DSSP file (Angstrom, degrees, kcal/mol; ACC not computed):
  #  RESIDUE AA STRUCTURE BP1 BP2  ACC     N-H-->O    O-->H-N    N-H-->O    O-->H-N    TCO  KAPPA ALPHA  PHI   PSI    X-CA   Y-CA   Z-CA
    1    1 A M              0   0    0      0, 0.0   166,-0.6     0, 0.0     2,-0.6   0.000 360.0 360.0 360.0 130.2  -26.2   -6.5  -41.7
    2    2 A M  B     +A  166   0A   0    165,-0.3     2,-0.5   164,-0.2   164,-0.2  -0.878 360.0 173.9 -98.7 119.0  -22.4   -5.8  -41.9
    3    3 A M        +     0   0    0    162,-2.2   162,-0.1    -2,-0.6     3,-0.1  -0.940  18.6 146.8-130.9 111.7  -21.3   -3.2  -39.4
    4    4 A R        +     0   0    0     -2,-0.5    28,-3.0     1,-0.2     2,-0.4   0.508  66.7  54.0-120.2 -10.7  -17.6   -2.6  -39.1
    5    5 A D  S    S+     0   0    0     25,-0.2     2,-0.3    26,-0.2    -1,-0.2  -0.968  74.3 110.2-128.8 116.1  -17.6    1.2  -38.2
    6    6 A F  E     -B   29   0B   0     23,-2.0    23,-3.4    -2,-0.4     2,-0.4  -0.965  55.9-115.4-164.9 174.9  -19.7    2.4  -35.3
    7    7 A A  E     -Bc  28  86B   0     78,-2.3    80,-2.2    -2,-0.3     2,-0.4  -0.966  19.7-148.6-130.9 119.4  -19.6    3.8  -31.8
    8    8 A A  E     -Bc  27  87B   0     19,-2.6    19,-2.4    -2,-0.4     2,-0.4  -0.682  22.8-171.1 -77.7 132.7  -21.0    1.9  -28.9
    9    9 A I  E     +B   26   0B   0     78,-2.6     2,-0.3    -2,-0.4    80,-0.3  -0.962  13.6 179.7-134.7 145.8  -22.4    4.1  -26.2
   10   10 A D  E     -B   25   0B   0     15,-2.0    15,-2.3    -2,-0.4     2,-0.4  -0.989   6.7-164.6-144.6 134.9  -23.6    3.6  -22.6
   11   11 A F  E     -B   24   0B   0     -2,-0.3     2,-0.4    13,-0.2    13,-0.2  -0.880   6.2-156.6-114.2 150.7  -25.0    6.1  -20.1
   12   12 A E  E     -B   23   0B   0     11,-1.8    10,-3.0    -2,-0.4    11,-1.4  -0.942  19.1-147.3-114.2 145.9  -25.5    5.7  -16.3
   13   13 A T  E     -B   21   0B   0     -2,-0.4     8,-0.2     8,-0.3    44,-0.2  -0.865  15.2-142.7-117.9 153.2  -28.1    7.9  -14.6
   14   14 A A  S    S-     0   0    0      6,-2.9    36,-3.0    -2,-0.3    39,-0.2   0.768  82.0  -9.8 -79.2 -32.0  -28.3    9.4  -11.2
   15   15 A N  S    S-     0   0    0      2,-0.4     5,-0.2     5,-0.2    34,-0.1  -0.771  94.2 -65.6-153.3-167.4  -32.0    9.1  -10.7
   16   16 A Q  S    S+     0   0    0     -2,-0.2     2,-0.3     3,-0.1    33,-0.0   0.616  98.3 100.4 -73.2 -12.6  -35.2    8.2  -12.6
   17   17 A E  S >  S-     0   0    0      1,-0.1     3,-1.6    29,-0.1    -2,-0.4  -0.573  70.6-142.7 -75.1 131.6  -34.9   11.3  -14.9
   18   18 A C  T 3  S+     0   0    0     -2,-0.3    83,-0.3     1,-0.3     3,-0.2   0.793 100.0  60.9 -62.9 -26.3  -33.5   10.4  -18.3
   19   19 A S  T 3  S+     0   0    0      1,-0.2     2,-1.0    81,-0.2    26,-0.8   0.533  78.7  92.2 -79.6  -3.9  -31.6   13.7  -18.3
   20   20 A S    <   +     0   0    0     -3,-1.6    -6,-2.9    24,-0.2    -5,-0.2  -0.166  53.4 165.0 -88.8  46.0  -29.7   12.8  -15.2
   21   21 A V  E     +B   13   0B   0     -2,-1.0    -8,-0.3    -8,-0.2    24,-0.1  -0.416  11.0 173.9 -62.1 132.2  -26.7   11.2  -17.0
   22   22 A C  E     +     0   0B   0    -10,-3.0    20,-2.7     1,-0.4     2,-0.3   0.522  64.3  11.9-118.8 -15.9  -23.9   10.9  -14.5
   23   23 A S  E     -BD  12  41B   0    -11,-1.4   -11,-1.8    18,-0.3    -1,-0.4  -0.987  60.0-159.8-157.0 156.5  -21.3    9.0  -16.7
   24   24 A V  E     -BD  11  40B   0     16,-1.9    16,-1.9    -2,-0.3     2,-0.4  -0.997   1.0-166.5-138.0 139.8  -20.8    8.1  -20.4
   25   25 A G  E     -BD  10  39B   0    -15,-2.3   -15,-2.0    -2,-0.4     2,-0.4  -0.998   8.0-176.3-125.2 132.1  -18.8    5.4  -22.0
   26   26 A I  E     -BD   9  38B   0     12,-2.8    12,-2.2    -2,-0.4     2,-0.5  -0.984   8.7-170.0-129.5 136.9  -18.1    5.4  -25.7
   27   27 A V  E     -BD   8  37B   0    -19,-2.4   -19,-2.6    -2,-0.4     2,-0.5  -0.962  13.9-152.9-127.1 116.7  -16.1    2.7  -27.8
   28   28 A V  E     -BD   7  36B   0      8,-3.1     7,-3.2    -2,-0.5     8,-1.4  -0.759   9.0-165.2 -91.1 125.1  -15.3    3.7  -31.3
   29   29 A V  E     +BD   6  34B   0    -23,-3.4   -23,-2.0    -2,-0.5     2,-0.4  -0.939   9.4 176.5-111.9 127.6  -15.0    0.8  -33.7
   30   30 A R  E >  S- D   0  33B   0      3,-2.9     3,-1.9    -2,-0.5   -25,-0.2  -0.997  72.2  -4.1-134.0 131.2  -13.4    1.3  -37.2
   31   31 A G  T 3  S-     0   0    0     -2,-0.4   -26,-0.2     1,-0.3    -1,-0.1   0.812 130.0 -58.1  57.3  30.4  -12.8   -1.6  -39.6
   32   32 A G  T 3  S+     0   0    0    -28,-3.0     2,-0.3     1,-0.2    -1,-0.3   0.522 118.4 102.3  78.3   5.0  -14.0   -4.1  -37.1
   33   33 A E  E <  S-D   30   0B   0     -3,-1.9    -3,-2.9   -29,-0.3     2,-0.6  -0.933  82.5-103.1-123.9 144.4  -11.4   -3.1  -34.4
   34   34 A V  E     +D   29   0B   0     -2,-0.3    -5,-0.3    -5,-0.2     3,-0.1  -0.545  42.8 172.0 -63.5 114.4  -11.7   -0.9  -31.3
   35   35 A A  E     -     0   0B   0     -7,-3.2     2,-0.3    -2,-0.6    -6,-0.2   0.700  58.0  -2.1-100.8 -25.4  -10.0    2.3  -32.4
   36   36 A E  E     -D   28   0B   0     -8,-1.4    -8,-3.1     2,-0.0     2,-0.3  -0.982  54.0-154.0-166.8 149.1  -10.7    4.6  -29.5
   37   37 A T  E     -D   27   0B   0     -2,-0.3     2,-0.3   -10,-0.2   -10,-0.2  -0.950   7.7-169.8-129.6 153.7  -12.5    4.8  -26.1
   38   38 A F  E     +D   26   0B   0    -12,-2.2   -12,-2.8    -2,-0.3     2,-0.3  -0.997   6.9 174.0-142.5 137.5  -13.9    7.7  -24.1
   39   39 A Y  E     +D   25   0B   0     -2,-0.3     2,-0.3   -14,-0.2   -14,-0.2  -0.995   5.3 163.6-140.4 139.9  -15.2    7.9  -20.6
   40   40 A S  E     -D   24   0B   0    -16,-1.9   -16,-1.9    -2,-0.3     2,-0.2  -0.966  32.2-131.1-152.2 143.0  -16.3   10.8  -18.4
   41   41 A L  E     -D   23   0B   0     -2,-0.3     2,-0.4   -18,-0.2   -18,-0.3  -0.539  30.5-157.1 -74.1 158.2  -18.3   11.5  -15.2
   42   42 A I        -     0   0    0    -20,-2.7    27,-0.2    -2,-0.2    25,-0.1  -0.997  22.6-119.1-142.9 135.9  -21.0   14.1  -15.7
   43   43 A R        -     0   0    0     25,-2.4    27,-0.5    -2,-0.4   -22,-0.1  -0.669  46.7-130.7 -72.8 118.3  -22.6   16.4  -13.1
   44   44 A P        -     0   0    0      0, 0.0   -24,-0.2     0, 0.0   -22,-0.1  -0.243  10.5-117.4 -75.7 161.7  -26.2   15.2  -13.5
   45   45 A E  S    S+     0   0    0    -26,-0.8   -24,-0.2     1,-0.3     2,-0.1  -0.923 110.0  35.4-140.2 114.1  -29.3   17.4  -14.0
   46   46 A P  S    S-     0   0    0      0, 0.0     2,-1.8     0, 0.0    -1,-0.3   0.432 101.8-141.4 -75.1 147.9  -31.3   17.2  -11.9
   47   47 A N        +     0   0    0     -2,-0.1     2,-0.3    -4,-0.1    -2,-0.1  -0.511  60.0  96.6 -91.5  74.0  -28.3   16.7   -9.4
   48   48 A Y        -     0   0    0     -2,-1.8     2,-0.4   -28,-0.0   -34,-0.0  -0.972  61.0-132.2-148.4 158.5  -29.4   14.2   -6.9
   49   49 A Y        -     0   0    0     -2,-0.3     2,-0.2   -34,-0.1   -34,-0.2  -0.934  12.6-140.6-117.9 132.7  -28.9   10.4   -6.7
   50   50 A S     >  -     0   0    0    -36,-3.0     4,-2.0    -2,-0.4     5,-0.2  -0.607  23.2-121.4 -83.9 153.8  -31.6    7.9   -6.0
   51   51 A Y  H  > S+     0   0    0     -2,-0.2     4,-2.4     1,-0.2     5,-0.1   0.910 111.2  52.4 -55.1 -44.5  -30.7    5.0   -3.7
   52   52 A W  H  > S+     0   0    0      1,-0.2     4,-1.8     2,-0.2    -1,-0.2   0.882 109.8  46.8 -67.2 -39.8  -31.5    2.4   -6.4
   53   53 A C  H  > S+     0   0    0    -39,-0.2     4,-2.2     2,-0.2     5,-0.4   0.906 112.3  49.7 -69.7 -38.9  -29.3    4.0   -9.1
   54   54 A T  H  X S+     0   0    0     -4,-2.0     4,-2.5   -40,-0.2    -2,-0.2   0.899 109.4  54.1 -64.4 -41.0  -26.4    4.4   -6.7
   55   55 A R  H  < S+     0   0    0     -4,-2.4    -1,-0.2    -5,-0.2    -2,-0.2   0.893 110.7  46.6 -58.2 -39.5  -26.9    0.7   -5.8
   56   56 A V  H  < S+     0   0    0     -4,-1.8    -2,-0.2    -5,-0.1    -1,-0.2   0.974 131.3  13.8 -69.9 -55.4  -26.7   -0.3   -9.4
   57   57 A H  H  < S-     0   0    0     -4,-2.2    -3,-0.2   -44,-0.2    -2,-0.2   0.537  91.7-127.0-107.2  -6.8  -23.6    1.6  -10.6
   58   58 A G     <  +     0   0    0     -4,-2.5     2,-0.3    -5,-0.4    -4,-0.2   0.471  63.0 130.6  83.3  -1.4  -22.0    2.7   -7.3
   59   59 A L        +     0   0    0     -6,-0.3    -1,-0.3    -5,-0.1     2,-0.3  -0.651  29.4 175.0 -88.7 144.9  -21.8    6.4   -8.2
   60   60 A C    >>  -     0   0    0     -2,-0.3     3,-1.6    -3,-0.1     4,-0.9  -0.841  47.8 -84.0-141.2 178.0  -23.0    9.1   -5.8
   61   61 A R  H >> S+     0   0    0      1,-0.3     4,-1.5    -2,-0.3     3,-0.6   0.826 122.4  60.3 -57.7 -34.3  -23.0   12.9   -5.6
   62   62 A Q  H 34 S+     0   0    0      1,-0.2     4,-0.3     2,-0.2    -1,-0.3   0.804 101.8  55.9 -62.5 -27.2  -19.6   13.1   -4.2
   63   63 A D  H <4 S+     0   0    0     -3,-1.6    -1,-0.2     1,-0.2    -2,-0.2   0.813 120.1  27.5 -70.3 -32.1  -18.3   11.4   -7.3
   64   64 A T  H X< S+     0   0    0     -4,-0.9     3,-1.2    -3,-0.6    -2,-0.2   0.379  85.6 101.2-116.4   1.4  -19.8   13.9   -9.7
   65   65 A D  T 3< S+     0   0    0     -4,-1.5    -1,-0.1     1,-0.3    -3,-0.1   0.852  98.7  32.6 -61.1 -33.3  -20.0   17.2   -7.8
   66   66 A T  T 3  S+     0   0    0     -4,-0.3    -1,-0.3    -3,-0.1    -2,-0.1   0.329  96.5 115.5-102.1   7.9  -16.9   18.6   -9.5
   67   67 A A  S <  S-     0   0    0     -3,-1.2   -25,-0.1     1,-0.1    -3,-0.1  -0.315  74.6 -97.4 -70.8 157.5  -17.5   16.7  -12.8
   68   68 A P        -     0   0    0      0, 0.0   -25,-2.4     0, 0.0    -1,-0.1  -0.376  39.3-104.4 -72.0 157.2  -18.2   18.8  -15.9
   69   69 A L    >>  -     0   0    0    -27,-0.2     4,-1.8     1,-0.1     3,-0.7  -0.377  39.3 -98.6 -75.4 160.9  -21.7   19.4  -17.1
   70   70 A F  H 3> S+     0   0    0    -27,-0.5     4,-3.5     1,-0.2     5,-0.3   0.888 119.0  57.3 -48.7 -49.0  -23.0   17.5  -20.1
   71   71 A P  H 3> S+     0   0    0      0, 0.0     4,-1.3     0, 0.0    -1,-0.2   0.892 108.4  47.8 -57.0 -35.9  -22.4   20.2  -22.8
   72   72 A E  H <> S+     0   0    0     -3,-0.7     4,-0.6     2,-0.2    -2,-0.2   0.912 113.2  48.2 -68.4 -40.1  -18.7   20.3  -21.9
   73   73 A V  H >X S+     0   0    0     -4,-1.8     4,-2.1     1,-0.2     3,-1.1   0.916 109.0  53.7 -65.0 -43.2  -18.4   16.5  -22.0
   74   74 A W  H 3X S+     0   0    0     -4,-3.5     4,-2.8     1,-0.3    -1,-0.2   0.779  96.7  64.3 -68.4 -23.1  -20.2   16.4  -25.3
   75   75 A T  H 3< S+     0   0    0     -4,-1.3    -1,-0.3    -5,-0.3    -2,-0.2   0.790 111.1  39.5 -67.6 -22.2  -17.8   18.8  -27.0
   76   76 A Q  H << S+     0   0    0     -3,-1.1     4,-0.4    -4,-0.6    -2,-0.2   0.857 121.5  42.8 -83.6 -42.8  -15.2   16.2  -26.4
   77   77 A A  H >X S+     0   0    0     -4,-2.1     3,-1.2     1,-0.2     4,-1.0   0.875  99.2  68.6 -78.1 -40.8  -17.4   13.2  -27.2
   78   78 A A  H >X S+     0   0    0     -4,-2.8     4,-0.7     1,-0.3     3,-0.5   0.804  93.9  55.9 -56.7 -37.7  -19.2   14.4  -30.3
   79   79 A P  H >4 S+     0   0    0      0, 0.0     3,-0.7     0, 0.0    -1,-0.3   0.855 102.7  58.4 -65.6 -31.0  -16.2   14.5  -32.7
   80   80 A L  H <4 S+     0   0    0     -3,-1.2    -2,-0.2    -4,-0.4    -3,-0.1   0.857 108.9  44.8 -60.9 -34.9  -15.6   10.8  -31.9
   81   81 A L  H X< S+     0   0    0     -4,-1.0     3,-2.9    -3,-0.5    -1,-0.2   0.533  79.4 136.2 -89.4  -9.2  -19.1   10.0  -33.1
   82   82 A A  T << S-     0   0    0     -4,-0.7    -4,-0.0    -3,-0.7     0, 0.0  -0.190  82.4  -6.0 -58.4 126.6  -19.1   12.0  -36.3
   83   83 A G  T 3  S+     0   0    0      1,-0.2    -1,-0.3     0, 0.0    -2,-0.1   0.528 108.7 115.3  69.9  10.8  -20.6   10.1  -39.2
   84   84 A L    <   -     0   0    0     -3,-2.9    29,-0.3   -78,-0.0    -1,-0.2  -0.888  66.3-122.2-111.6 142.0  -20.9    6.8  -37.2
   85   85 A P        -     0   0    0      0, 0.0   -78,-2.3     0, 0.0     2,-0.3  -0.486  31.5-124.9 -70.5 151.8  -24.1    5.0  -36.3
   86   86 A L  E     -ce   7 114B   0     27,-3.4    29,-2.0   -80,-0.2     2,-0.4  -0.755  20.8-162.0-100.7 144.1  -24.5    4.5  -32.5
   87   87 A V  E     +ce   8 115B   0    -80,-2.2   -78,-2.6    -2,-0.3     2,-0.3  -0.985  15.5 164.3-126.7 138.8  -25.0    1.1  -30.9
   88   88 A A  E >   - e   0 116B   0     27,-2.1    29,-1.6    -2,-0.4     2,-0.8  -0.989  42.1-114.0-150.1 153.0  -26.4    0.5  -27.4
   89   89 A H  T 3  S+     0   0    0      1,-0.3     5,-0.1    -2,-0.3    44,-0.1  -0.817 112.7   7.7 -93.0 113.8  -27.8   -2.5  -25.5
   90   90 A N  T >> S-     0   0    0     -2,-0.8     4,-1.2     3,-0.1     3,-1.1   0.955  83.9-169.2  70.6  68.2  -31.4   -1.4  -25.0
   91   91 A S  H <> S+     0   0    0     -3,-0.6     4,-3.4     1,-0.2     5,-0.5   0.782  74.6  72.8 -60.5 -29.9  -31.0    1.6  -27.2
   92   92 A R  H 3> S+     0   0    0      1,-0.2     4,-1.9     2,-0.2    -1,-0.2   0.914 101.9  45.9 -53.1 -42.0  -34.4    3.1  -26.2
   93   93 A F  H <> S+     0   0    0     -3,-1.1     4,-2.5     2,-0.2    -1,-0.2   0.961 117.3  39.7 -65.4 -50.6  -32.8    3.9  -22.8
   94   94 A D  H  X S+     0   0    0     -4,-1.2     4,-2.3     2,-0.2    -2,-0.2   0.886 119.2  45.9 -69.9 -37.9  -29.5    5.4  -24.1
   95   95 A E  H  X S+     0   0    0     -4,-3.4     4,-2.7     2,-0.2     5,-0.2   0.899 112.2  52.9 -69.8 -38.3  -31.1    7.2  -27.0
   96   96 A G  H  X S+     0   0    0     -4,-1.9     4,-2.3    -5,-0.5    -2,-0.2   0.908 111.5  46.6 -59.0 -44.5  -33.8    8.5  -24.6
   97   97 A C  H  X S+     0   0    0     -4,-2.5     4,-2.7     2,-0.2     5,-0.3   0.938 112.0  50.1 -63.5 -45.4  -31.1    9.8  -22.2
   98   98 A L  H  X S+     0   0    0     -4,-2.3     4,-1.8     1,-0.2    -2,-0.2   0.919 113.4  44.1 -62.4 -44.8  -29.2   11.4  -25.0
   99   99 A K  H  X S+     0   0    0     -4,-2.7     4,-2.5     2,-0.2    -1,-0.2   0.906 113.7  53.0 -65.1 -40.6  -32.3   13.2  -26.4
  100  100 A A  H  X S+     0   0    0     -4,-2.3     4,-2.5    -5,-0.2    -2,-0.2   0.913 110.3  44.7 -61.9 -45.7  -33.4   14.2  -22.8
  101  101 A V  H  X S+     0   0    0     -4,-2.7     4,-1.7   -83,-0.3    -1,-0.2   0.814 110.0  55.4 -73.5 -28.8  -30.1   15.8  -21.9
  102  102 A F  H  <>S+     0   0    0     -4,-1.8     5,-3.0    -5,-0.3     4,-0.2   0.926 111.4  45.6 -60.0 -46.2  -29.9   17.6  -25.2
  103  103 A R  H ><5S+     0   0    0     -4,-2.5     3,-1.5     3,-0.2    -2,-0.2   0.929 108.6  56.2 -58.7 -46.7  -33.4   19.0  -24.4
  104  104 A T  H 3<5S+     0   0    0     -4,-2.5    -1,-0.2     1,-0.3    -2,-0.2   0.880 114.8  37.3 -57.8 -40.8  -32.3   20.0  -20.9
  105  105 A Y  T 3<5S-     0   0    0     -4,-1.7    -1,-0.3    -5,-0.1    -2,-0.2   0.335 110.9-119.3 -94.8   6.9  -29.4   22.0  -22.1
  106  106 A R  T < 5 +     0   0    0     -3,-1.5     2,-0.3    -4,-0.2    -3,-0.2   0.882  59.3 156.2  58.1  40.2  -31.3   23.4  -25.2
  107  107 A M      < -     0   0    0     -5,-3.0     2,-0.6    -6,-0.2    -1,-0.2  -0.702  50.6-105.4 -98.3 149.8  -28.8   21.8  -27.5
  108  108 A D        -     0   0    0     -2,-0.3    -5,-0.0     1,-0.0    -1,-0.0  -0.645  33.3-135.0 -78.0 119.3  -29.6   20.9  -31.2
  109  109 A Y        -     0   0    0     -2,-0.6    -1,-0.0     1,-0.1   -10,-0.0  -0.566   6.9-149.3 -74.5 126.5  -30.0   17.1  -31.5
  110  110 A P        -     0   0    0      0, 0.0    -1,-0.1     0, 0.0    -2,-0.0   0.135  36.6-111.8 -90.2  24.8  -28.1   15.8  -34.5
  111  111 A D        -     0   0    0      1,-0.1     2,-0.1     2,-0.0    -2,-0.0   0.912  40.4-160.6  46.4  59.3  -30.4   12.9  -35.2
  112  112 A Y        -     0   0    0      1,-0.1     2,-0.5   -17,-0.1    -1,-0.1  -0.379  15.1-124.9 -63.7 141.4  -28.0   10.1  -34.4
  113  113 A V        -     0   0    0    -29,-0.3   -27,-3.4    -2,-0.1     2,-0.4  -0.827  28.3-159.0 -92.1 125.6  -28.9    6.7  -35.8
  114  114 A F  E     -e   86   0B   0     -2,-0.5     2,-0.3   -29,-0.2   -27,-0.2  -0.839  12.3-168.2-110.7 141.6  -29.1    4.0  -33.2
  115  115 A F  E     -e   87   0B   0    -29,-2.0   -27,-2.1    -2,-0.4     2,-0.6  -0.961  19.7-136.5-123.4 149.4  -28.9    0.2  -33.5
  116  116 A D  E  >  -e   88   0B   0     -2,-0.3     4,-2.0   -29,-0.2   -27,-0.2  -0.905  16.9-171.0-117.5 112.7  -29.9   -2.0  -30.6
  117  117 A T  H  > S+     0   0    0    -29,-1.6     4,-2.3    -2,-0.6   -28,-0.2   0.745  91.0  59.3 -72.0 -23.6  -27.8   -5.1  -29.6
  118  118 A L  H  > S+     0   0    0    -30,-0.5     4,-2.3     2,-0.2    -1,-0.2   0.951 107.7  44.6 -66.4 -50.4  -30.6   -6.1  -27.2
  119  119 A R  H  > S+     0   0    0      1,-0.2     4,-1.7     2,-0.2    -2,-0.2   0.933 114.8  49.6 -54.2 -50.0  -33.1   -6.4  -30.0
  120  120 A A  H  X S+     0   0    0     -4,-2.0     4,-2.6     1,-0.2     5,-0.3   0.885 110.9  49.3 -59.6 -42.4  -30.6   -8.2  -32.2
  121  121 A A  H  X S+     0   0    0     -4,-2.3     4,-3.3     1,-0.2    -1,-0.2   0.889 106.8  55.0 -64.5 -40.7  -29.8  -10.6  -29.4
  122  122 A R  H  < S+     0   0    0     -4,-2.3    -1,-0.2     1,-0.2    -2,-0.2   0.851 115.8  39.8 -61.7 -35.6  -33.4  -11.4  -28.8
  123  123 A L  H  < S+     0   0    0     -4,-1.7     3,-0.3    -5,-0.2    -2,-0.2   0.855 127.1  31.0 -76.3 -41.4  -33.7  -12.3  -32.5
  124  124 A R  H  < S+     0   0    0     -4,-2.6    -3,-0.2     1,-0.2    -2,-0.2   0.754 123.9  40.9 -98.3 -23.7  -30.5  -14.1  -33.0
  125  125 A L    ><  +     0   0    0     -4,-3.3     3,-1.5    -5,-0.3    -1,-0.2  -0.457  62.5 148.1-120.6  60.2  -29.9  -15.7  -29.6
  126  126 A R  T 3   +     0   0    0     -3,-0.3    -1,-0.2     1,-0.3    -2,-0.1   0.750  63.6  69.7 -67.8 -21.8  -33.3  -16.9  -28.6
  127  127 A Y  T 3  S+     0   0    0     -3,-0.2    -1,-0.3     2,-0.0    -5,-0.1   0.594  74.3 107.8 -70.7 -12.2  -31.9  -19.8  -26.7
  128  128 A L  S <  S-     0   0    0     -3,-1.5     3,-0.1    -7,-0.2     8,-0.0  -0.370  75.9-127.9 -71.6 147.3  -30.4  -17.6  -23.9
  129  129 A P  S    S-     0   0    0      0, 0.0     2,-0.3     0, 0.0    -1,-0.1   0.773  90.8 -10.6 -65.2 -27.5  -32.1  -17.7  -20.5
  130  130 A N        -     0   0    0      2,-0.1     0, 0.0     0, 0.0     0, 0.0  -0.927  63.1-125.1-158.8 176.0  -32.3  -13.9  -20.6
  131  131 A H        +     0   0    0     -2,-0.3   -10,-0.1     4,-0.1    -9,-0.1  -0.066  53.2 143.9-123.2  28.0  -30.8  -11.1  -22.8
  132  132 A Q     >  -     0   0    0      1,-0.1     4,-2.6     4,-0.0     3,-0.4  -0.340  64.9-104.3 -65.7 155.2  -29.2   -9.0  -20.2
  133  133 A L  H  > S+     0   0    0      1,-0.3     4,-2.9     2,-0.2     5,-0.2   0.873 119.8  47.0 -49.9 -49.6  -25.9   -7.3  -21.2
  134  134 A Q  H  > S+     0   0    0      1,-0.2     4,-2.1     2,-0.2    10,-0.3   0.865 113.4  49.1 -66.5 -35.6  -23.6   -9.7  -19.3
  135  135 A T  H  > S+     0   0    0     -3,-0.4     4,-1.8     2,-0.2    -2,-0.2   0.928 114.9  43.4 -69.3 -46.3  -25.5  -12.8  -20.6
  136  136 A V  H  X S+     0   0    0     -4,-2.6     4,-1.7     2,-0.2    -2,-0.2   0.915 112.6  52.9 -61.3 -47.6  -25.4  -11.7  -24.2
  137  137 A A  H  <>S+     0   0    0     -4,-2.9     5,-3.2    -5,-0.3     3,-0.3   0.924 109.2  49.5 -57.9 -44.0  -21.7  -10.6  -23.9
  138  138 A A  H ><5S+     0   0    0     -4,-2.1     3,-1.5     1,-0.2    -1,-0.2   0.893 108.2  53.3 -63.6 -37.8  -20.8  -14.0  -22.5
  139  139 A A  H 3<5S+     0   0    0     -4,-1.8    -1,-0.2     1,-0.3    -2,-0.2   0.816 108.2  52.5 -64.1 -27.7  -22.7  -15.8  -25.4
  140  140 A C  T 3<5S-     0   0    0     -4,-1.7    -1,-0.3    -3,-0.3    -2,-0.2   0.319 126.7-100.9 -90.5   5.6  -20.6  -13.7  -27.8
  141  141 A G  T < 5S+     0   0    0     -3,-1.5     2,-0.4     1,-0.2    -3,-0.2   0.624  84.7 121.2  88.6  17.0  -17.3  -14.7  -26.2
  142  142 A Y      < -     0   0    0     -5,-3.2     2,-0.8    -6,-0.2    -1,-0.2  -0.949  53.2-146.1-116.8 129.0  -16.8  -11.6  -24.1
  143  143 A C        -     0   0    0     -2,-0.4     2,-0.8    -3,-0.1    -9,-0.1  -0.805  17.0-149.2 -95.2 113.2  -16.4  -11.6  -20.3
  144  144 A L        +     0   0    0     -2,-0.8     2,-0.3   -10,-0.3     3,-0.3  -0.705  19.1 179.5 -85.4 113.8  -18.0   -8.4  -18.9
  145  145 A E        +     0   0    0     -2,-0.8     4,-0.1     1,-0.2    -2,-0.0  -0.837  65.1  26.0-108.1 151.8  -16.3   -7.2  -15.7
  146  146 A N  S >  S-     0   0    0     -2,-0.3     3,-1.4     1,-0.1     6,-0.2   0.891  83.3-160.4  65.9  40.3  -17.3   -4.1  -13.8
  147  147 A H  T 3  S+     0   0    0     -3,-0.3    -1,-0.1     1,-0.2     3,-0.1  -0.245  72.9  32.4 -54.1 139.3  -20.9   -4.3  -15.1
  148  148 A H  T 3  S+     0   0    0      1,-0.4     2,-0.6     2,-0.1    -1,-0.2   0.477  84.3 119.0  82.8   8.9  -22.7   -0.9  -14.8
  149  149 A H    <>  -     0   0    0     -3,-1.4     4,-2.9    -4,-0.1    -1,-0.4  -0.923  69.8-133.9 -95.4 125.1  -19.5    1.1  -15.4
  150  150 A A  H  > S+     0   0    0     -2,-0.6     4,-2.0     1,-0.3  -125,-0.3   0.812 100.8  46.5 -56.0 -35.4  -20.4    3.0  -18.5
  151  151 A L  H  > S+     0   0    0      2,-0.2     4,-2.3  -127,-0.2    -1,-0.3   0.904 112.7  49.6 -74.1 -38.3  -17.1    2.3  -20.4
  152  152 A A  H  > S+     0   0    0     -6,-0.2     4,-2.2     1,-0.2    -2,-0.2   0.921 113.4  47.1 -69.0 -37.5  -17.2   -1.5  -19.5
  153  153 A D  H  X S+     0   0    0     -4,-2.9     4,-2.5    -7,-0.2    -1,-0.2   0.917 111.2  50.9 -66.3 -40.1  -20.8   -1.7  -20.7
  154  154 A A  H  X S+     0   0    0     -4,-2.0     4,-2.5    -5,-0.3    -2,-0.2   0.889 109.2  51.2 -59.5 -40.2  -19.9    0.2  -23.9
  155  155 A E  H  X S+     0   0    0     -4,-2.3     4,-2.0     2,-0.2    -1,-0.2   0.910 110.7  48.5 -64.9 -43.8  -17.0   -2.2  -24.5
  156  156 A A  H  X S+     0   0    0     -4,-2.2     4,-2.3     1,-0.2    -2,-0.2   0.903 111.0  50.8 -62.9 -40.4  -19.4   -5.2  -24.0
  157  157 A C  H  X S+     0   0    0     -4,-2.5     4,-2.6     1,-0.2    -2,-0.2   0.922 108.0  52.0 -63.8 -44.1  -21.9   -3.7  -26.3
  158  158 A A  H  X S+     0   0    0     -4,-2.5     4,-2.3     1,-0.2    -1,-0.2   0.885 110.3  48.6 -58.0 -41.5  -19.2   -3.1  -29.0
  159  159 A R  H  X S+     0   0    0     -4,-2.0     4,-1.5     2,-0.2    -2,-0.2   0.882 111.6  49.7 -67.9 -40.6  -18.1   -6.8  -28.7
  160  160 A I  H  X S+     0   0    0     -4,-2.3     4,-3.1     2,-0.2     5,-0.3   0.928 110.3  49.7 -64.5 -44.3  -21.7   -8.0  -29.0
  161  161 A A  H  X S+     0   0    0     -4,-2.6     4,-2.9     1,-0.2    -2,-0.2   0.908 109.4  52.8 -63.4 -41.1  -22.3   -5.7  -32.1
  162  162 A L  H  < S+     0   0    0     -4,-2.3    -1,-0.2    -5,-0.2    -2,-0.2   0.860 114.5  42.2 -63.2 -30.9  -19.2   -7.1  -33.7
  163  163 A A  H  < S+     0   0    0     -4,-1.5     3,-0.5    -5,-0.1    -2,-0.2   0.889 124.6  32.6 -78.8 -40.9  -20.4  -10.6  -33.1
  164  164 A L  H  < S+     0   0    0     -4,-3.1     3,-0.4     1,-0.2    -3,-0.2   0.758 116.9  50.7 -95.0 -21.2  -24.1  -10.1  -34.2
  165  165 A F  S  < S+     0   0    0     -4,-2.9  -162,-2.2    -5,-0.3    -1,-0.2   0.024  86.1  86.8-103.6  32.5  -23.8   -7.4  -36.9
  166  166 A Q  B      A    2   0A   0     -3,-0.5  -164,-0.2  -164,-0.2    -1,-0.2   0.369 360.0 360.0-110.1   6.0  -21.2   -9.1  -39.0
  167  167 A E              0   0    0   -166,-0.6  -165,-0.3    -3,-0.4    -1,-0.1   0.378 360.0 360.0-114.7 360.0  -23.4  -11.3  -41.2
């Protein structure tokens, strides 16, 4: 599959609820090159942070109390995604979050098409000890720094997609 135009997306959540997105990172790739990036904090719904989620990504309620709600963030993000397939590492999670937050705010979901770099890596890079984002990114020649920052993870996902979806 040859994929040169897409948007890599990553969400972080505040708690175990899929709708509790607290940050989003988007990397738009056009012609096989990073064309644009987008990052925003989001005031989550429901608005509380679990210990475990904060431990993973470092965000807490003080970081997002004054952040915009998802509908406001999405009015900025949606035009970047127009006509592009979405790519995520473990797309079931990110697509699930996106659908859940659309439901929470009673927004019409535009049937985004998702591709999964985790699934592709499991098929194409079977020799890896695991298929976590940082492991797969390294195997594709990309050093992921600041793991679990939504934009850093989206950038790693974009680099993986460029490596795995070009044949």
